[in-house]
Steps between C-alpha positions, in 0.01 A plus 500: 500500500872519435753693703784630284807690616644751257843592637712768337735776609281763332235464774582747777211406731309172505147507356219253450312473172178309429470388138163380371274522195246715683426638845261304721389517866744224605797691358387820664473319835845347441647844440341630820640206699848546355487870577400435859775242549766712338399816681479307828158598628528530875306608804638657817429289807527618859604275787628612843559859385706375202420558135557196278476486122298192406491391132157387378632160391581412865155586630269214590196711580365838609224513759342739744568464870306741712520830315834422333597326177761230553724329248614145577822348365694189597736733693223657708206738499521871437252782534455702180355846456308434176131418506367178348349679200838663427674163516240342268579763236878446536501120505485283191184295444710211372708487820257605777131434556250662737329239717299751703476874551758464775751260339712464187699178448797418277382227262834318528448468877172310465542129565143369487130582530222332691132582481332593828142424600410869457601495133825693531852360458764431759835591347802313634825689451850360452598647839252273678259783571147497363247767416144513373343672203196711540197380301525811284842387368420131438421565132838669445681212669319248281584693185865537594574150627218251471402535135 
């Protein structure tokens, strides 16, 4: 894929154009990803009675802690008000993956996998933390990473 800049004074606002012979699922996904990056998809995180805007690209993972949903970044952890099912619908499948009903991980934050004796995967993250998949999500993990 080529990236071409078309610079001219006639353009008032910048725009992105995808040129192809025909539309396919990869191009549709690319357009969704570009739209999310350009429109800066964010979530509001709460920490010590402060509201913090957290962009999705900085998020390492979402997980449940007690009755709350927490978002983890390299800068810290924040409580969010969305439910896991709401986050799943907002997050891109090419960027995030569900590893259990209670956890969604950024694919770029995954460092390695190791198979456990119970048949699930231990996921080692770039932060040094690790998490485990539930057996229900092993098939999705295999399809996404271990083809």
